[in-house]
Backbone bond lengths (Angstrom), bond angles and torsions (degrees), N, CA, C in turn:
res aa  C-N    CA-C-N  psi(-1)  N-CA   C-N-CA  omega(-1)  CA-C   N-CA-C  phi
1 M - - - 1.488 - - 1.518 109.81 -
2 N 1.367 113.79 -45.36 1.487 117.91 179.10 1.543 110.86 -64.02
3 F 1.305 114.69 -37.31 1.496 120.64 178.54 1.538 110.75 -62.25
4 E 1.365 115.16 -45.18 1.467 119.29 179.84 1.529 110.46 -64.57
5 R 1.366 115.17 -38.48 1.472 119.80 179.72 1.527 110.91 -64.93
6 L 1.313 114.23 -40.29 1.506 121.23 179.52 1.490 109.52 -65.63
7 M 1.337 118.20 -45.51 1.457 118.81 177.18 1.478 116.97 -61.25
8 K 1.367 112.71 -35.66 1.474 119.89 177.76 1.540 110.33 -64.42
9 K 1.327 113.81 -46.85 1.501 118.04 178.40 1.501 113.09 -60.47
10 S 1.352 115.64 -41.72 1.457 120.90 179.60 1.518 110.63 -65.02
11 F 1.373 116.98 -40.81 1.496 118.51 177.95 1.468 111.31 -62.18
12 I 1.377 118.30 -42.69 1.476 122.23 -177.60 1.533 108.48 -65.26
13 K 1.333 116.81 -37.34 1.447 120.64 179.25 1.523 113.30 -64.72
14 I 1.351 113.05 -42.26 1.477 118.24 177.88 1.531 112.43 -64.98
15 I 1.320 115.26 -42.39 1.475 119.36 176.83 1.526 111.61 -60.80
16 S 1.301 116.43 -41.86 1.454 122.03 -179.35 1.536 110.49 -63.04
17 I 1.354 115.28 -41.36 1.484 118.26 179.07 1.534 110.08 -65.51
18 L 1.356 116.76 -41.12 1.433 119.70 -179.74 1.516 110.50 -62.95
19 I 1.352 119.97 -46.01 1.460 124.47 176.87 1.508 111.85 -55.57
20 L 1.358 114.10 -45.46 1.425 119.97 -178.28 1.540 110.53 -65.11
21 G 1.292 113.67 -36.24 1.516 118.80 177.00 1.506 112.09 -63.75
22 V 1.317 115.63 -44.61 1.455 121.83 178.34 1.548 110.01 -59.83
23 C 1.395 117.93 -44.80 1.378 122.03 -179.71 1.522 109.70 -62.50
24 L 1.308 117.78 -42.88 1.525 120.38 -177.87 1.512 108.49 -64.79
25 V 1.367 119.17 -40.20 1.460 121.45 179.57 1.493 108.77 -63.48
26 S 1.389 118.48 -41.50 1.457 122.21 179.55 1.502 111.57 -61.99
27 V 1.328 115.38 -43.18 1.491 119.51 179.72 1.482 111.33 -64.07
28 K 1.402 113.59 -43.62 1.489 119.33 177.00 1.427 112.52 -58.62
29 T 1.370 119.48 -44.37 1.460 122.85 -178.33 1.507 111.20 -64.05
30 E 1.341 116.75 -45.21 1.473 119.46 178.76 1.514 110.35 -59.54
31 T 1.353 117.33 -43.38 1.454 123.51 -179.10 1.513 110.02 -61.30
32 S 1.406 112.92 -45.21 1.504 117.61 179.88 1.520 111.76 -60.15
33 E 1.355 117.17 -40.97 1.463 120.12 -179.85 1.493 109.30 -64.15
34 A 1.355 119.55 -41.57 1.459 121.19 177.38 1.530 110.02 -63.05
35 I 1.290 119.14 -44.06 1.447 120.86 -179.15 1.532 109.05 -66.42
36 D 1.310 118.47 -37.42 1.480 121.09 179.45 1.511 111.60 -57.14
37 R 1.350 115.55 -43.45 1.466 119.82 -178.93 1.530 110.49 -57.88
38 E 1.315 112.91 -47.71 1.482 116.26 -179.99 1.481 112.97 -67.74
39 K 1.377 114.02 -40.02 1.466 120.16 -178.89 1.553 114.27 -62.64
40 Y 1.364 115.55 -46.60 1.402 120.66 -175.06 1.555 112.11 -78.54
41 S 1.293 116.36 -31.72 1.472 120.74 172.15 1.555 109.13 -59.10
42 R 1.299 114.14 -45.67 1.467 118.43 -179.22 1.536 111.62 -66.78
43 I 1.336 116.63 -43.14 1.462 119.86 177.62 1.507 112.22 -58.11
44 I 1.355 117.24 -49.41 1.437 122.24 -178.26 1.492 111.08 -62.98
45 W 1.357 118.87 -44.32 1.449 121.21 -178.37 1.538 109.96 -66.02
46 N 1.308 117.33 -40.20 1.451 119.24 -179.86 1.550 110.64 -61.45
47 Y 1.351 115.32 -36.56 1.464 117.80 179.66 1.548 108.42 -68.13
48 L 1.361 116.59 -41.64 1.481 117.39 -179.65 1.559 110.02 -62.34
49 E 1.303 116.76 -40.91 1.446 120.26 179.44 1.540 108.31 -61.37
50 E 1.286 116.82 -44.50 1.486 118.48 -179.37 1.501 111.57 -62.80
51 L 1.355 116.51 -42.57 1.456 118.66 178.22 1.504 113.42 -60.24
52 C 1.309 114.44 -40.24 1.486 120.08 -178.61 1.558 110.36 -70.99
53 E 1.314 115.18 -28.83 1.469 118.64 177.34 1.538 110.79 -69.27
54 F 1.356 117.00 -25.40 1.411 121.17 175.06 1.513 111.39 -67.49
55 G 1.303 118.45 -23.79 1.456 122.29 -176.11 1.507 110.77 87.66
56 P 1.335 118.01 -165.22 1.465 118.24 178.80 1.516 112.29 -56.00
57 R 1.345 117.29 147.43 1.443 119.85 -172.14 1.573 110.11 -124.83
58 N 1.307 114.86 35.58 1.476 121.57 178.53 1.568 108.09 -70.74
59 P 1.318 116.74 149.48 1.471 121.84 -173.73 1.536 111.82 -50.17
60 G 1.340 113.73 131.36 1.467 120.52 176.71 1.521 113.12 91.54
61 S 1.324 120.24 -13.25 1.438 123.24 -176.12 1.526 109.17 -80.50
62 K 1.313 115.43 165.82 1.492 121.95 -179.87 1.543 107.63 -63.19
63 G 1.369 116.57 -43.54 1.460 119.90 -178.35 1.527 112.16 -64.95
64 Y 1.343 116.74 -33.04 1.461 121.72 177.55 1.538 109.87 -64.72
65 L 1.364 116.49 -47.93 1.457 119.66 -179.34 1.554 111.11 -64.70
66 E 1.332 117.30 -36.26 1.478 120.60 177.46 1.538 110.28 -66.21
67 T 1.344 115.54 -35.95 1.462 118.90 179.71 1.544 110.56 -66.32
68 I 1.298 116.57 -41.47 1.465 119.33 176.77 1.507 112.11 -58.19
69 E 1.368 114.08 -44.42 1.483 118.67 179.25 1.499 111.92 -62.49
70 L 1.366 117.00 -40.69 1.447 121.90 175.86 1.517 111.27 -56.86
71 I 1.340 116.79 -50.60 1.470 119.27 -178.13 1.543 110.94 -61.46
72 R 1.347 114.17 -40.23 1.478 118.63 177.04 1.567 112.64 -57.91
73 R 1.344 113.67 -46.96 1.477 118.54 -178.84 1.510 112.29 -60.83
74 V 1.353 115.51 -46.97 1.444 121.85 178.90 1.570 111.10 -59.78
75 G 1.345 110.88 -43.52 1.485 114.65 -179.73 1.538 112.82 -63.84
76 K 1.301 117.06 -42.71 1.438 121.92 -176.85 1.572 108.86 -66.38
77 K 1.277 118.68 -28.48 1.439 122.95 -176.42 1.532 110.93 -83.86
78 Y 1.360 117.70 -39.48 1.431 118.79 -170.30 1.524 115.29 -116.71
79 A 1.317 119.58 -26.58 1.470 118.84 -174.60 1.538 112.38 -85.01
80 D 1.348 114.78 158.86 1.461 118.72 175.68 1.550 110.04 -75.47
81 R 1.317 116.62 -27.58 1.474 119.66 179.58 1.514 109.03 -156.69
82 V 1.300 117.11 141.34 1.443 124.53 178.22 1.526 106.50 -117.20
83 V 1.376 113.83 124.92 1.454 122.32 -179.18 1.491 110.79 -120.82
84 E 1.312 117.86 129.09 1.501 122.68 176.98 1.507 108.11 -111.97
85 K 1.294 116.18 131.17 1.434 122.86 -178.78 1.535 110.96 -123.25
86 P 1.310 117.03 84.97 1.505 120.97 -178.91 1.501 109.30 -72.75
87 F 1.347 113.63 155.30 1.472 119.68 174.01 1.472 108.67 -158.07
88 L 1.343 116.52 161.10 1.479 124.29 -178.15 1.538 109.15 -104.72
89 V 1.293 115.37 140.15 1.503 122.04 173.95 1.501 108.47 -120.83
90 Q 1.346 115.48 131.25 1.449 119.48 176.00 1.551 107.62 -87.23
91 A 1.280 118.05 99.41 1.459 123.15 -175.49 1.511 109.36 -75.79
92 S 1.309 117.21 -41.12 1.444 120.72 177.26 1.524 107.51 -151.57
93 E 1.270 117.77 176.17 1.495 122.06 -173.48 1.576 107.37 -60.13
94 G 1.322 114.01 120.87 1.462 118.96 177.96 1.524 114.98 78.75
95 E 1.287 117.99 2.82 1.475 121.21 179.55 1.504 111.26 -119.72
96 N 1.326 114.98 112.49 1.489 121.33 175.69 1.528 109.61 -106.95
97 I 1.327 115.20 136.48 1.426 120.29 177.40 1.535 109.30 -114.79
98 R 1.364 113.95 134.32 1.393 120.80 -178.72 1.565 109.24 -83.77
99 M 1.357 115.93 130.63 1.480 117.18 176.67 1.542 105.68 -135.61
100 V 1.297 114.99 170.70 1.497 119.89 -174.05 1.502 110.47 -151.93
101 N 1.338 117.77 132.97 1.459 123.89 167.56 1.513 105.23 -94.02
102 L 1.345 115.65 138.36 1.510 120.17 176.74 1.514 104.36 -118.49
103 E 1.346 112.44 137.07 1.467 122.33 -174.41 1.523 111.21 -127.21
104 L 1.324 117.20 118.30 1.461 120.32 176.85 1.532 105.16 -102.99
105 Q 1.363 114.61 116.61 1.477 119.61 -174.73 1.540 110.06 -102.27
106 F 1.314 115.74 135.42 1.466 125.17 175.86 1.533 106.94 -123.99
107 L 1.378 114.68 127.99 1.463 120.05 -166.18 1.562 113.45 -69.06
108 G 1.335 113.91 -32.57 1.493 116.93 -172.62 1.498 111.40 81.13
109 T 1.343 115.10 172.72 1.473 120.91 -175.33 1.524 114.94 -103.99
110 E 1.371 117.79 -13.96 1.477 119.93 -173.31 1.514 111.99 -127.44
111 G 1.319 119.24 -1.51 1.438 121.05 178.37 1.545 113.31 76.96
112 G 1.333 113.37 -168.10 1.504 117.98 -174.79 1.544 111.38 105.00
113 T 1.298 113.54 174.68 1.471 116.35 175.22 1.525 112.18 -73.41
114 P 1.297 117.95 152.60 1.476 117.86 -170.84 1.503 116.45 -80.72
115 I 1.344 113.36 155.21 1.444 120.18 163.74 1.498 107.26 -92.34
116 I 1.347 114.44 129.09 1.440 118.10 172.97 1.499 110.23 -95.75
117 I 1.309 117.83 129.59 1.459 123.74 171.88 1.511 106.01 -112.89
118 G 1.275 118.57 116.11 1.467 121.16 -173.24 1.536 116.30 -123.84
119 S 1.308 112.55 157.66 1.455 120.97 174.03 1.568 107.88 -151.90
120 H 1.313 116.34 150.58 1.473 117.38 170.18 1.512 108.28 -87.90
121 F 1.335 113.67 137.74 1.468 118.73 -176.73 1.530 111.97 -102.74
122 D 1.351 116.74 -9.75 1.467 120.41 179.14 1.548 109.53 -82.56
123 T 1.315 115.44 159.74 1.477 120.82 174.60 1.519 107.98 -122.40
124 R 1.365 114.31 163.85 1.413 123.16 -170.74 1.528 110.84 -67.88
125 P 1.356 118.80 128.77 1.444 123.90 179.26 1.547 114.63 -67.08
126 F 1.298 116.60 -14.46 1.484 123.56 -178.63 1.490 109.98 -151.09
127 A 1.309 116.02 160.60 1.480 120.48 -174.83 1.511 108.32 -108.56
128 D 1.326 116.84 82.03 1.470 120.03 -170.59 1.548 113.35 -73.64
129 Q 1.327 117.00 -8.97 1.503 121.42 178.18 1.541 111.56 -92.75
130 E 1.338 116.27 -0.76 1.439 118.60 178.00 1.538 109.71 -85.41
131 T 1.342 117.98 150.56 1.449 122.58 178.40 1.560 112.31 -95.45
132 D 1.346 113.39 -24.73 1.463 120.01 177.56 1.488 109.85 -77.61
133 P 1.388 117.71 118.92 1.471 122.23 -174.77 1.541 109.99 -58.63
134 E 1.273 123.48 -34.96 1.420 125.38 -179.66 1.515 110.74 -67.83
135 K 1.343 116.47 -42.13 1.484 117.08 177.82 1.495 112.01 -73.51
136 K 1.327 116.97 -25.19 1.449 119.95 -173.90 1.513 112.71 -69.27
137 I 1.314 117.59 -29.73 1.512 119.74 -176.67 1.544 112.32 -85.15
138 K 1.314 119.07 -10.64 1.426 120.28 -176.86 1.509 112.73 -89.18
139 P 1.328 119.07 147.88 1.433 121.42 177.05 1.527 112.23 -68.99
140 I 1.334 117.76 149.27 1.447 119.47 -175.70 1.596 109.53 -93.37
141 L 1.301 113.17 162.07 1.501 118.52 178.42 1.513 110.43 -73.30
142 G 1.351 116.84 -38.21 1.472 120.76 178.59 1.529 115.21 62.28
143 A 1.350 115.95 47.10 1.397 117.93 177.75 1.491 113.84 -60.71
144 N 1.348 114.77 -46.11 1.454 121.15 174.90 1.546 110.66 -86.56
145 D 1.277 118.29 -48.32 1.443 121.54 -176.03 1.555 111.35 -85.02
146 G 1.303 112.71 91.14 1.485 118.25 -177.77 1.538 109.39 112.99
147 G 1.279 118.01 -36.28 1.496 120.32 -176.13 1.507 112.92 -86.99
148 S 1.290 118.90 -48.04 1.508 120.06 -173.88 1.514 112.04 -63.95
149 S 1.290 118.35 -46.38 1.473 120.48 -177.75 1.539 109.70 -71.14
150 T 1.271 118.40 -36.28 1.495 120.63 175.67 1.554 109.59 -61.90
151 A 1.292 117.10 -42.04 1.498 121.75 178.46 1.551 108.11 -63.44
152 V 1.284 118.70 -41.38 1.525 121.33 -177.68 1.563 107.26 -66.57
153 L 1.326 119.22 -39.56 1.482 120.31 -178.65 1.527 107.48 -66.05
154 L 1.328 119.51 -41.43 1.446 123.11 178.85 1.539 109.23 -61.91
155 G 1.327 116.15 -40.97 1.464 120.06 172.93 1.476 113.71 -61.38
156 L 1.317 117.59 -37.77 1.491 123.00 177.77 1.515 109.99 -64.22
157 A 1.314 119.43 -31.87 1.477 122.66 179.43 1.538 106.21 -64.08
158 H 1.290 118.87 -42.14 1.486 120.32 178.22 1.504 108.78 -62.61
159 Y 1.328 117.18 -47.03 1.436 123.94 -174.30 1.584 111.21 -62.54
160 L 1.321 114.13 -46.56 1.464 117.02 -174.00 1.545 111.57 -73.31
161 F 1.317 116.08 -24.09 1.508 120.94 171.60 1.525 110.04 -61.26
162 Q 1.281 117.17 -38.55 1.484 120.04 -175.77 1.550 110.67 -97.14
163 H 1.342 119.22 -25.37 1.479 121.83 -177.62 1.498 107.57 -131.44
164 P 1.290 120.27 79.28 1.492 122.65 178.96 1.510 111.92 -56.57
165 A 1.314 117.33 137.74 1.471 123.17 176.49 1.539 108.02 -79.08
166 P 1.313 116.77 164.80 1.508 117.64 175.12 1.537 112.59 -65.52
167 R 1.304 118.09 -48.98 1.414 123.00 176.62 1.554 111.31 -84.54
168 P 1.359 116.09 154.18 1.447 118.72 170.36 1.519 109.29 -57.82
169 I 1.334 115.56 140.58 1.484 120.13 176.52 1.523 107.18 -121.21
170 H 1.326 117.71 127.16 1.461 122.51 173.22 1.525 109.11 -110.74
171 L 1.313 116.24 114.63 1.480 121.05 174.66 1.535 106.06 -86.55
172 V 1.307 115.58 117.77 1.505 118.97 -174.56 1.579 107.89 -118.01
173 F 1.303 111.06 122.70 1.524 118.92 179.55 1.538 104.22 -99.74
174 F 1.337 114.24 105.68 1.459 120.72 -178.09 1.510 113.60 -83.13
175 D 1.274 112.83 138.80 1.531 120.25 179.36 1.600 107.50 -93.85
176 G 1.279 116.69 158.94 1.449 121.97 166.59 1.451 118.67 63.03
177 E 1.365 119.27 22.57 1.491 120.42 175.41 1.481 110.17 -65.37
178 D 1.341 117.07 -41.24 1.497 122.75 -172.08 1.508 113.53 -107.07
179 Y 1.333 118.80 25.35 1.415 119.50 -168.19 1.527 114.13 -73.07
180 G 1.339 117.32 -54.83 1.413 121.69 -169.11 1.540 115.89 -97.07
181 A 1.342 114.77 166.71 1.473 121.59 175.96 1.546 107.86 -63.10
182 S 1.333 114.34 158.63 1.482 121.69 175.48 1.507 108.78 -57.57
183 G 1.356 117.99 129.64 1.431 121.87 178.34 1.484 114.96 82.87
184 S 1.323 119.25 -0.99 1.475 121.44 -178.46 1.531 112.31 -80.54
185 G 1.351 117.94 -14.84 1.449 120.19 -174.25 1.509 113.39 78.14
186 L 1.330 118.35 7.21 1.429 120.63 -176.05 1.552 108.65 -112.68
187 N 1.299 116.93 47.13 1.376 124.56 174.55 1.552 111.65 -128.56
188 L 1.280 119.83 163.59 1.462 122.00 -177.89 1.556 110.64 58.14
189 L 1.335 118.85 31.48 1.414 119.51 -168.41 1.530 112.72 -70.07
190 G 1.376 116.23 -46.77 1.457 120.46 -179.49 1.550 112.81 -63.17
191 S 1.337 115.74 -44.62 1.442 118.66 -178.13 1.524 111.30 -69.94
192 T 1.316 115.75 -34.28 1.503 117.90 178.89 1.527 109.37 -69.73
193 H 1.281 117.67 -38.12 1.498 121.20 176.66 1.566 108.78 -63.09
194 Y 1.330 115.43 -46.65 1.446 118.14 -177.90 1.544 110.53 -63.05
195 A 1.297 117.03 -48.31 1.469 120.53 -177.37 1.562 110.34 -63.00
196 Q 1.287 118.16 -39.63 1.491 117.77 178.14 1.528 113.77 -69.71
197 S 1.332 115.26 -25.17 1.450 118.17 175.66 1.506 112.29 -66.91
198 L 1.336 117.50 -24.36 1.447 120.89 -179.77 1.515 110.65 -67.59
199 L 1.359 116.85 -23.11 1.441 118.96 -179.63 1.533 112.53 -65.52
200 K 1.360 116.28 -14.43 1.477 120.52 -179.90 1.482 112.29 -91.29
201 V 1.345 119.16 -1.98 1.455 120.74 -176.62 1.550 109.14 -121.61
202 D 1.281 115.89 165.65 1.433 121.61 178.53 1.537 113.04 -61.71
203 R 1.320 117.77 131.81 1.448 123.20 -176.07 1.537 110.87 -57.14
204 K 1.375 116.68 -30.56 1.428 121.23 179.61 1.609 113.38 -59.92
205 S 1.321 115.18 -18.14 1.467 120.27 -177.75 1.519 110.75 -100.65
206 W 1.358 116.21 -0.80 1.504 119.17 179.02 1.519 110.19 -60.02
207 P 1.329 115.26 157.61 1.479 117.84 178.68 1.481 113.82 -60.50
208 Y 1.315 115.47 143.21 1.477 124.17 177.13 1.498 107.45 -65.46
209 W 1.314 116.83 -39.67 1.441 123.45 -174.07 1.517 109.87 -163.34
210 V 1.327 119.48 143.05 1.425 124.30 177.27 1.551 108.77 -115.74
211 L 1.278 117.37 123.95 1.445 122.42 179.14 1.506 108.54 -118.85
212 I 1.312 118.35 119.05 1.494 122.55 177.99 1.462 109.88 -107.02
213 L 1.361 116.06 136.60 1.416 121.09 173.50 1.534 108.83 -113.87
214 D 1.312 115.21 139.25 1.510 119.99 -178.46 1.487 110.64 -156.48
215 M 1.301 118.58 131.18 1.441 124.41 175.85 1.583 110.31 54.52
216 I 1.303 115.92 64.20 1.421 121.10 -175.09 1.571 111.77 -119.10
217 G 1.344 114.84 18.90 1.487 118.44 -177.19 1.472 113.12 -107.47
218 D 1.334 119.10 -4.22 1.491 121.74 -177.49 1.531 111.26 -53.73
219 K 1.349 113.46 136.35 1.540 116.49 179.85 1.507 110.65 -63.14
220 D 1.299 119.23 -29.30 1.467 121.27 176.67 1.527 107.18 -109.10
221 L 1.352 113.49 74.00 1.440 122.22 -170.78 1.542 109.94 -76.44
222 Q 1.394 114.15 125.40 1.492 118.93 174.43 1.497 106.25 -139.48
223 I 1.308 116.82 113.17 1.426 123.81 -179.40 1.508 110.31 -107.21
224 F 1.344 118.79 103.77 1.427 122.98 179.17 1.575 108.21 -89.67
225 K 1.320 116.15 162.52 1.462 120.79 176.21 1.496 111.45 -74.09
226 E 1.325 115.03 121.36 1.470 120.84 -177.62 1.586 107.77 -85.50
227 T 1.345 114.80 145.40 1.483 117.53 -164.65 1.552 113.33 -72.59
228 Y 1.342 118.09 -37.07 1.473 117.97 177.87 1.544 109.37 -65.47
229 S 1.307 114.94 -34.13 1.507 120.50 178.72 1.487 108.89 -65.52
230 M 1.335 118.85 -39.72 1.449 122.10 178.93 1.548 110.95 -66.36
231 K 1.332 116.65 -41.62 1.471 119.56 -177.63 1.524 111.18 -70.40
232 G 1.345 117.88 -40.55 1.454 117.71 -168.26 1.502 112.90 -102.40
233 S 1.310 119.88 -14.61 1.470 121.72 -177.22 1.463 112.77 -146.84
234 G 1.355 114.54 43.88 1.469 120.51 -176.69 1.562 114.43 -55.31
235 R 1.326 116.33 -39.09 1.467 120.13 -178.59 1.461 110.39 -64.49
236 F 1.319 119.24 -43.29 1.448 123.04 -179.74 1.518 110.91 -70.52
237 L 1.337 117.02 -36.96 1.438 118.32 179.92 1.551 111.27 -67.58
238 D 1.343 114.95 -36.68 1.426 120.94 178.57 1.569 108.87 -62.77
239 Q 1.360 115.99 -41.55 1.427 119.80 179.42 1.563 112.36 -63.72
240 I 1.302 116.66 -38.02 1.458 120.27 178.44 1.484 108.59 -64.36
241 Y 1.326 119.67 -47.60 1.458 121.04 -177.84 1.555 111.79 -69.06
242 S 1.336 117.05 -31.53 1.415 120.48 174.43 1.524 111.89 -61.57
243 V 1.320 115.92 -42.59 1.448 121.49 178.71 1.565 109.99 -66.98
244 A 1.322 114.57 -42.42 1.463 118.82 179.08 1.510 113.62 -62.18
245 K 1.325 114.23 -38.09 1.467 120.13 176.44 1.525 112.22 -67.76
246 A 1.320 116.48 -38.73 1.467 120.95 176.99 1.565 112.23 -65.49
247 Q 1.334 113.79 -31.70 1.447 120.29 178.23 1.566 112.44 -85.77
248 K 1.330 114.43 -0.78 1.467 120.11 -178.58 1.524 109.15 59.02
249 N 1.296 116.05 41.46 1.457 123.28 -179.70 1.508 109.70 -91.28
250 L 1.295 119.31 103.37 1.447 123.89 -172.03 1.529 112.06 -82.75
251 S 1.342 118.20 -2.74 1.482 118.66 177.30 1.508 113.86 -74.97
252 F 1.352 115.95 -22.21 1.392 120.71 177.19 1.527 113.66 -87.17
253 K 1.353 114.64 109.17 1.466 117.96 -175.71 1.544 111.10 -96.52
254 P 1.349 118.83 130.94 1.435 120.37 -172.16 1.490 114.63 -75.22
255 Q 1.342 118.81 -4.70 1.449 123.23 -178.85 1.512 111.14 -84.84
256 S 1.302 116.88 156.11 1.480 121.67 172.07 1.503 108.38 -93.84
257 K 1.367 116.27 142.94 1.442 119.40 -177.66 1.563 113.78 -137.93
258 Y 1.350 117.03 -32.64 1.433 118.55 -171.51 1.520 111.46 -133.01
259 T 1.343 116.97 155.65 1.432 127.16 168.15 1.528 103.95 -114.81
260 I 1.363 120.21 115.95 1.383 121.48 -169.74 1.541 112.08 -129.04
261 F 1.308 116.68 132.60 1.469 120.99 174.28 1.528 105.76 -91.17
262 D 1.372 112.23 99.23 1.465 120.67 176.89 1.512 107.64 -125.69
263 D 1.315 116.40 -170.36 1.459 121.29 -173.17 1.544 112.59 -66.41
264 H 1.317 117.63 -10.25 1.511 120.33 174.56 1.525 110.93 -74.53
265 Y 1.326 116.12 -26.52 1.485 118.63 -167.97 1.488 115.22 -63.33
266 P 1.387 120.92 -42.05 1.468 119.27 178.96 1.518 110.99 -60.16
267 F 1.303 120.65 -32.72 1.463 123.97 177.72 1.504 110.05 -72.61
268 H 1.298 114.31 -45.20 1.515 119.77 177.37 1.506 109.90 -53.65
269 K 1.271 118.28 -42.70 1.515 123.70 -174.79 1.557 107.84 -63.89
270 M 1.333 117.63 -28.49 1.507 120.75 -175.02 1.566 106.69 -91.34
271 G 1.298 118.82 -1.55 1.442 118.24 178.37 1.504 114.72 90.11
272 I 1.350 115.80 8.98 1.488 120.58 178.10 1.516 106.19 -87.42
273 P 1.323 120.25 131.05 1.481 122.29 176.31 1.454 110.40 -54.70
274 A 1.322 116.18 121.45 1.498 118.51 -173.17 1.523 108.28 -141.94
275 T 1.353 117.75 133.37 1.442 125.18 -173.04 1.463 109.25 -128.97
276 V 1.340 119.20 142.77 1.414 122.34 170.48 1.574 110.29 -122.11
277 L 1.304 112.65 133.02 1.500 116.90 174.71 1.499 103.49 -109.76
278 I 1.367 116.47 117.26 1.458 119.51 -175.04 1.561 107.52 -153.57
279 D 1.333 113.47 142.36 1.465 121.19 171.59 1.491 107.47 -102.15
280 F 1.294 113.23 102.71 1.529 118.59 -174.20 1.550 108.82 -90.94
281 D 1.333 119.93 -4.28 1.456 122.76 175.72 1.515 108.77 -89.00
282 Y 1.251 115.89 65.74 1.480 122.12 -173.56 1.553 108.32 -124.13
283 P 1.312 117.46 102.70 1.493 118.57 -170.38 1.540 114.78 -66.03
284 Y 1.325 118.07 -10.97 1.528 119.23 -177.72 1.483 110.98 -103.55
285 W 1.336 116.19 12.31 1.448 123.19 177.88 1.552 113.02 -52.09
286 H 1.319 119.02 122.94 1.516 123.98 177.58 1.517 111.50 59.05
287 T 1.340 117.01 35.40 1.445 121.67 175.57 1.537 108.65 -126.78
288 Q 1.338 118.48 169.83 1.419 123.91 177.31 1.523 110.93 -74.44
289 E 1.341 117.08 -5.19 1.461 118.40 -177.97 1.565 112.68 -95.46
290 D 1.353 114.74 6.97 1.461 118.88 175.57 1.541 107.88 -77.15
291 T 1.259 118.36 76.92 1.473 126.27 -172.78 1.511 113.21 -117.95
292 L 1.316 115.13 169.21 1.450 119.68 -172.61 1.515 115.29 -60.63
293 D 1.378 118.11 -31.67 1.433 121.80 -179.85 1.510 113.34 -66.77
294 K 1.369 119.01 -12.97 1.470 122.80 179.98 1.545 109.45 -86.81
295 C 1.349 116.27 -8.23 1.451 119.70 -174.54 1.512 112.19 -104.60
296 S 1.358 114.93 163.28 1.444 121.11 -174.39 1.535 110.81 -137.67
297 P 1.309 118.29 130.13 1.514 118.77 176.73 1.466 111.58 -64.98
298 E 1.347 120.13 -28.42 1.443 124.30 177.78 1.505 111.18 -63.70
299 S 1.344 116.82 -42.40 1.467 121.55 -179.11 1.543 109.37 -66.71
300 M 1.273 117.38 -43.25 1.481 118.95 -177.78 1.539 109.98 -68.76
301 F 1.316 115.96 -41.99 1.494 118.89 176.08 1.499 112.39 -59.57
302 S 1.329 116.33 -39.47 1.443 119.12 -177.09 1.554 111.64 -61.64
303 V 1.275 115.32 -38.08 1.504 121.67 175.34 1.510 108.89 -68.97
304 F 1.298 117.95 -50.42 1.435 126.50 176.82 1.563 111.17 -49.97
305 S 1.306 117.48 -45.31 1.460 123.04 -178.28 1.539 109.70 -66.93
306 V 1.347 116.76 -43.57 1.476 117.25 -178.71 1.564 111.18 -68.65
307 V 1.360 115.46 -38.11 1.439 117.23 178.24 1.499 113.11 -64.79
308 T 1.373 118.26 -46.22 1.450 118.62 -179.26 1.541 112.19 -60.95
309 E 1.329 117.40 -38.47 1.459 120.63 -179.48 1.522 109.60 -69.73
310 T 1.353 116.95 -38.12 1.483 119.14 -178.82 1.508 113.62 -66.98
311 I 1.331 115.83 -43.58 1.553 118.03 -179.54 1.520 111.85 -65.97
312 R 1.314 116.98 -24.71 1.519 116.43 175.18 1.469 114.35 -70.50
313 S 1.353 117.19 -14.86 1.466 123.15 -175.13 1.560 111.09 -87.93
314 F 1.288 118.05 -10.00 1.491 118.51 -175.48 1.532 110.26 -111.46
């Protein structure tokens, strides 16, 4: 009888310890998630501040070269592999400009073809939306347009180093998205070069999905469903908005509003599912007023949070 009573007490004690352990793990997880929000918001914002300190980052400029070095440093520290894909662009007769796409590759835990998450890191060499002729010819800072999405990708490098996704993730920093005047044919240069290079490899190795981020730092962030994204990657777009809804993220608007030629378009043309997340209702677009004070760490983290949760589901 005493033996049975002793065993019963021991069993109850063990169960109590297990329950306490589960509770402690739960508390620890909730605390970690709260810390992560603060941590990654700070990481992303610090990168945006650094990019803006470089000044305009149009091809060939000092800020452009400093940005390339920053991406390289982050890649060497956090990525499994860093790949640089240089290419030449004929800007005018007899003038070739050197550009480069930088790719930070993360292997993932379960294999499969990669998800590409991309952003253009270059900024506009001129401010075509300005009315003042003197302002119009100067390159823009591009805090939001070029800066915010680049900062989020750099933050993702930190995150993926510590929290590998199931599928391989390739963070691609595209060059030359914003290089030429409208109608010049000198835009989407890096993404077009990357997409065309896929024609030289087996289709079985093509990206599973391409997700492009652009202009996601606006304080009044509103991301509507872009029409090419709806046509070519509806399943992926629905998953993004499902995650945003679950997170009670009001910046993601379920309506469609724009058709946009962005870095997702060259992949869309090839039949690869490609999505762009962009807030095109940005009054400072292609002006000298696209500066750091127009951006918000909350906006960038809200996109970061949706993206990290989405890629874990594939």
